[in-house]
Every structure is written in C-alpha cells, then in structure tokens.
Residue frames as a rotation matrix with the C-alpha (Angstrom) as fourth column:
MET 1
0.092 -0.932 -0.349 83.90
0.704 0.309 -0.640 99.47
0.704 -0.187 0.685 113.44
PRO 2
0.668 0.114 -0.735 84.77
0.687 -0.475 0.550 101.19
-0.286 -0.873 -0.396 116.70
ILE 3
0.618 -0.469 0.631 86.53
0.109 -0.744 -0.659 104.53
0.779 0.476 -0.409 116.45
TYR 4
0.386 -0.561 -0.732 89.70
0.920 0.180 0.347 105.02
-0.063 -0.808 0.586 118.44
GLN 5
0.785 -0.191 0.589 90.83
-0.052 -0.968 -0.245 108.49
0.617 0.162 -0.770 119.45
PHE 6
0.009 -0.881 -0.473 94.42
0.802 0.289 -0.523 108.70
0.597 -0.375 0.709 120.64
SER 7
0.943 0.235 0.235 95.00
0.046 -0.793 0.607 110.83
0.329 -0.562 -0.759 123.70
PHE 8
0.013 -0.980 -0.198 98.21
0.807 0.127 -0.576 112.31
0.590 -0.152 0.793 125.02
SER 9
0.875 0.266 -0.405 99.34
0.474 -0.640 0.604 114.75
-0.099 -0.721 -0.686 127.69
SER 10
0.232 -0.836 -0.497 102.73
-0.067 -0.524 0.849 115.79
-0.970 -0.164 -0.178 126.33
ILE 11
0.471 -0.174 -0.865 104.46
-0.866 -0.277 -0.416 116.51
-0.167 0.945 -0.281 123.04
ALA 12
-0.646 -0.762 0.043 106.67
-0.748 0.643 0.165 113.41
-0.154 0.074 -0.985 123.58
GLN 13
-0.408 0.580 0.705 103.59
0.079 0.792 -0.606 111.21
-0.909 -0.192 -0.369 123.88
ALA 14
0.634 0.644 -0.428 102.13
-0.316 -0.290 -0.904 112.78
-0.706 0.708 0.020 120.71
ILE 15
0.056 -0.710 -0.702 105.38
-0.998 -0.063 -0.016 112.06
-0.033 0.701 -0.712 118.89
GLY 16
-0.777 -0.275 0.567 105.29
-0.340 0.940 -0.010 108.42
-0.530 -0.201 -0.824 119.97
ILE 17
0.172 0.931 0.322 101.77
0.130 0.302 -0.944 108.16
-0.977 0.204 -0.069 118.55
MET 18
0.666 0.047 -0.744 102.87
-0.629 -0.501 -0.595 109.87
-0.401 0.864 -0.304 115.35
TYR 19
-0.459 -0.886 -0.061 105.84
-0.814 0.393 0.427 107.50
-0.355 0.246 -0.902 115.01
VAL 20
-0.580 0.313 0.753 103.49
0.193 0.950 -0.246 104.55
-0.792 0.003 -0.611 114.80
LEU 21
0.463 0.886 0.030 100.92
0.256 -0.101 -0.961 106.19
-0.848 0.453 -0.274 112.56
GLU 22
0.517 -0.369 -0.772 103.41
-0.779 -0.576 -0.246 107.81
-0.354 0.729 -0.585 110.21
GLY 23
-0.573 -0.769 0.282 105.44
-0.613 0.631 0.475 104.58
-0.543 0.099 -0.834 110.13
SER 24
-0.030 0.648 0.761 102.40
0.253 0.742 -0.621 102.80
-0.967 0.174 -0.187 108.80
THR 25
0.701 0.273 -0.659 102.72
-0.504 -0.463 -0.729 104.82
-0.504 0.843 -0.187 105.58
LEU 26
-0.338 -0.874 -0.348 105.90
-0.914 0.218 0.342 102.89
-0.223 0.434 -0.873 104.77
GLY 27
-0.751 0.140 0.645 104.20
0.064 0.988 -0.140 99.52
-0.657 -0.064 -0.751 105.12
GLY 28
0.285 0.947 -0.148 101.24
0.001 -0.155 -0.988 100.93
-0.958 0.282 -0.045 103.26
LYS 29
0.117 -0.346 -0.931 103.39
-0.924 -0.383 0.026 101.54
-0.365 0.857 -0.364 100.20
PHE 30
-0.883 -0.470 0.007 104.27
-0.445 0.839 0.313 97.81
-0.153 0.273 -0.950 100.03
LEU 31
-0.446 0.810 0.380 100.66
0.374 0.555 -0.743 96.87
-0.813 -0.189 -0.550 100.51
TYR 32
0.312 0.544 -0.778 99.58
-0.456 -0.633 -0.626 99.36
-0.833 0.550 0.050 97.85
ASN 33
-0.410 -0.549 -0.728 101.93
-0.903 0.129 0.411 97.82
-0.132 0.826 -0.549 95.28
HIS 34
-0.970 0.044 0.239 100.59
0.038 0.999 -0.030 94.33
-0.240 -0.020 -0.971 96.04
ILE 35
-0.147 0.987 -0.057 96.94
0.310 -0.008 -0.951 95.44
-0.939 -0.158 -0.305 96.05
ASN 36
0.194 0.165 -0.967 97.44
-0.712 -0.655 -0.255 97.32
-0.675 0.738 -0.009 92.81
LYS 37
-0.672 -0.542 -0.505 99.16
-0.741 0.500 0.449 94.38
0.009 0.675 -0.737 91.11
THR 38
-0.959 0.239 0.152 96.81
0.197 0.949 -0.246 91.72
-0.203 -0.206 -0.957 92.46
LEU 39
-0.190 0.979 -0.077 93.43
0.724 0.087 -0.685 93.46
-0.663 -0.186 -0.725 92.53
GLY 40
-0.353 0.005 0.936 93.95
0.843 -0.432 0.321 96.34
0.406 0.902 0.148 90.13
LEU 41
0.735 0.608 -0.300 92.96
0.677 -0.636 0.370 98.91
0.035 -0.475 -0.879 92.74
ASP 42
-0.371 -0.844 0.388 94.65
0.744 -0.520 -0.419 102.28
0.556 0.133 0.821 92.80
THR 43
-0.905 -0.089 -0.416 94.28
0.360 -0.681 -0.637 105.69
-0.227 -0.727 0.649 94.39
THR 44
-0.767 0.631 -0.119 91.07
-0.618 -0.675 0.404 106.35
0.174 0.383 0.907 92.50
ASN 45
0.106 0.860 -0.499 89.15
-0.630 0.446 0.636 103.18
0.770 0.247 0.589 93.29
GLY 46
0.867 0.475 -0.147 89.81
-0.154 0.537 0.829 101.88
0.473 -0.697 0.539 96.79
ALA 47
0.500 -0.733 -0.462 93.52
0.828 0.561 0.006 101.85
0.255 -0.386 0.887 97.62
SER 48
0.398 -0.353 0.847 94.34
0.015 -0.921 -0.390 105.50
0.917 0.168 -0.361 98.30
TYR 49
0.930 -0.027 0.367 94.81
-0.367 -0.128 0.921 104.87
0.022 -0.991 -0.129 102.05
PHE 50
0.718 -0.648 0.255 97.72
0.469 0.721 0.511 102.58
-0.515 -0.247 0.821 101.31
TYR 51
0.553 -0.471 0.687 99.40
0.643 -0.282 -0.712 105.03
0.530 0.835 0.147 98.92
GLY 52
0.115 -0.518 -0.848 100.54
0.898 -0.311 0.312 107.26
-0.426 -0.797 0.429 101.79
TYR 53
0.369 -0.100 -0.924 102.27
-0.129 -0.990 0.056 110.32
-0.920 0.098 -0.378 100.50
GLY 54
0.999 0.034 -0.043 102.98
-0.049 0.202 -0.978 108.69
-0.024 0.979 0.203 97.14
PRO 55
0.483 -0.875 0.022 106.56
0.470 0.238 -0.850 109.13
0.739 0.421 0.526 95.93
GLN 56
-0.011 -0.483 0.875 107.27
-0.474 -0.768 -0.430 111.47
0.880 -0.420 -0.221 98.86
THR 57
0.877 0.462 -0.132 106.53
-0.115 0.468 0.876 108.81
0.466 -0.754 0.463 101.53
GLY 58
0.436 -0.796 -0.421 110.18
0.832 0.534 -0.148 107.88
0.343 -0.285 0.895 102.11
SER 59
-0.501 -0.668 0.550 111.51
0.418 -0.743 -0.522 111.45
0.757 -0.032 0.652 102.26
LYS 60
0.198 0.631 0.750 108.64
-0.516 -0.583 0.627 112.56
0.833 -0.511 0.210 104.56
TRP 61
0.905 0.090 -0.417 109.39
0.249 0.683 0.687 109.62
0.346 -0.725 0.595 106.87
ASN 62
-0.001 -0.984 -0.176 113.10
0.896 0.077 -0.437 110.50
0.444 -0.159 0.882 106.97
THR 63
-0.418 -0.098 0.903 112.27
-0.085 -0.986 -0.146 114.12
0.905 -0.138 0.404 107.78
PHE 64
0.637 0.704 0.316 109.90
-0.420 -0.027 0.907 113.05
0.647 -0.710 0.279 110.57
VAL 65
0.743 -0.366 -0.560 112.43
0.601 0.733 0.318 110.65
0.294 -0.573 0.765 112.10
SER 66
-0.321 -0.905 0.280 115.14
0.679 -0.426 -0.597 113.30
0.660 -0.001 0.751 112.00
LEU 67
-0.233 0.308 0.922 112.93
-0.410 -0.891 0.194 115.89
0.882 -0.333 0.334 113.72
MET 68
0.830 0.541 -0.135 111.73
-0.158 0.461 0.873 113.33
0.534 -0.704 0.468 116.24
ALA 69
0.384 -0.765 -0.516 115.31
0.840 0.521 -0.148 112.33
0.383 -0.377 0.844 117.14
ASP 70
-0.527 -0.593 0.609 116.41
0.311 -0.801 -0.511 115.94
0.791 -0.080 0.607 117.48
TYR 71
0.178 0.688 0.704 113.43
-0.587 -0.500 0.637 116.71
0.790 -0.526 0.315 119.74
ALA 72
0.859 0.195 -0.473 113.98
0.176 0.757 0.630 113.57
0.481 -0.624 0.616 121.85
VAL 73
-0.026 -0.949 -0.314 117.61
0.881 0.127 -0.456 114.37
0.473 -0.288 0.833 122.47
ASP 74
-0.535 -0.208 0.819 117.04
0.057 -0.976 -0.210 118.07
0.843 -0.066 0.534 123.04
LYS 75
0.150 0.717 0.680 114.22
-0.764 -0.353 0.541 117.47
0.628 -0.601 0.495 125.54
ASN 76
-0.821 -0.545 0.173 115.69
-0.540 0.641 -0.546 114.26
0.187 -0.541 -0.820 126.98
CYS 77
-0.072 0.914 0.399 112.41
-0.827 0.168 -0.536 112.43
-0.557 -0.369 0.744 126.42
GLU 78
-0.594 -0.245 -0.767 113.46
-0.715 0.598 0.363 109.35
0.369 0.763 -0.530 124.45
ASN 79
-0.985 0.159 -0.069 111.89
0.173 0.871 -0.460 106.93
-0.013 -0.465 -0.885 126.92
GLU 80
-0.346 0.909 -0.232 108.56
-0.140 -0.294 -0.945 108.80
-0.928 -0.295 0.229 126.97
ILE 81
-0.091 0.267 -0.959 108.41
-0.984 -0.175 0.044 108.70
-0.156 0.948 0.278 123.13
ILE 82
-0.782 -0.276 -0.559 109.23
-0.411 0.903 0.128 104.98
0.469 0.330 -0.819 123.11
SER 83
-0.868 0.491 0.068 106.68
0.211 0.489 -0.846 104.18
-0.449 -0.721 -0.528 125.81
SER 84
-0.113 0.861 -0.495 104.03
-0.524 -0.476 -0.707 106.10
-0.844 0.179 0.505 123.93
ALA 85
-0.274 -0.038 -0.961 104.82
-0.937 0.236 0.258 104.26
0.217 0.971 -0.100 120.68
VAL 86
-0.963 -0.078 -0.257 104.65
-0.026 0.979 -0.200 100.88
0.267 -0.186 -0.945 122.42
GLN 87
-0.594 0.802 -0.071 101.30
0.107 -0.009 -0.994 101.86
-0.798 -0.598 -0.080 124.00
THR 88
-0.104 0.552 -0.827 100.05
-0.858 -0.471 -0.206 103.00
-0.504 0.688 0.522 120.62
PHE 89
-0.669 -0.178 -0.721 100.85
-0.564 0.754 0.337 99.59
0.484 0.632 -0.605 119.09
SER 90
-0.939 0.324 -0.114 98.93
0.317 0.688 -0.653 97.98
-0.133 -0.650 -0.748 121.98
ASN 91
-0.376 0.825 -0.422 95.99
-0.255 -0.530 -0.809 100.34
-0.891 -0.196 0.410 121.54
ILE 92
-0.223 0.250 -0.942 95.80
-0.974 -0.091 0.206 99.62
-0.034 0.964 0.264 117.81
ASP 93
-0.881 -0.141 -0.451 96.00
-0.177 0.983 0.038 95.85
0.438 0.114 -0.892 118.46
HIS 94
-0.759 0.642 -0.112 93.17
0.334 0.236 -0.913 96.09
-0.559 -0.730 -0.393 120.97
TRP 95
-0.251 0.660 -0.708 91.13
-0.609 -0.676 -0.414 98.35
-0.752 0.327 0.572 118.64
LEU 96
-0.406 0.048 -0.913 91.49
-0.851 0.346 0.396 95.97
0.334 0.937 -0.099 115.71
GLY 97
-0.970 0.084 -0.227 90.61
0.155 0.937 -0.313 93.04
0.186 -0.339 -0.922 117.97
GLN 98
-0.501 0.834 -0.233 87.39
0.044 -0.244 -0.969 94.81
-0.864 -0.495 0.085 118.94
ALA 99
-0.171 0.399 -0.901 86.63
-0.917 -0.399 -0.003 95.48
-0.361 0.825 0.434 115.29
GLU 100
-0.760 -0.143 -0.634 87.13
-0.427 0.845 0.321 91.78
0.490 0.515 -0.703 114.51
ILE 101
-0.884 0.464 -0.057 84.79
0.347 0.569 -0.746 90.74
-0.314 -0.679 -0.664 117.31
ASN 102
-0.241 0.823 -0.514 82.13
-0.330 -0.568 -0.754 93.16
-0.913 -0.012 0.409 116.03
LEU 103
-0.350 0.078 -0.933 82.46
-0.935 0.024 0.353 91.79
0.050 0.997 0.065 112.47
ILE 104
-0.950 -0.052 -0.307 81.98
-0.050 0.999 -0.016 88.22
0.307 0.000 -0.952 113.68
ARG 105
-0.716 0.697 -0.038 78.76
0.131 0.080 -0.988 89.07
-0.686 -0.712 -0.148 115.51
C-alpha cells in the first residue's frame, strides 16, 4: 500500500488535516462496534485502529473542535482550515484509490 505523508506550510493547514484525521476517530468507534459484534475482533486482535481513544474519543473530539474554532476565529483563518480539510479528503480519496489499484494488480 502506498504511504501518504501530509504536508502543510501553516498551522491553519495542519489544523485542517487534523480535523479530517481526528474526525475519523468518531467514525472508527461505530466501525469498531460493528466489527467487534460481527467478527469478534477487539483492541487485542485486529481492531485497535478503530477504537480511537476508547471512551475518551467524544470528549477529545469536542476539545479539539473547541480549540480549532478558537484558533480559527482568533487568527481569522477559517477559510484556510476548511480548504486544507477539503484537500485532505481529496488526498485520502486519491491515496485509497491508488491502494485499490495496487491490490488489483
């Protein structure tokens, strides 16, 4: 699988990347519950990635979003954060597409 390294040239761009990556921990919790119930996998045998921060996932997300919003308003960089997040979603989509192509070959 190809490795993707995110690059950024400002704190706002880094926050946009973090928004996407940290946000995935919320979805991961739902996936973890399904994987655990369906396949019996847990944090010790193959599903730890999806567990996120465990019971602290929601509170850590809320803390991150609060700090992000404060920074965005204080530095007037909301649009830069949003653009970086949108680009990050595109980068991940492209990266996963490349991984799929490599798996098919």
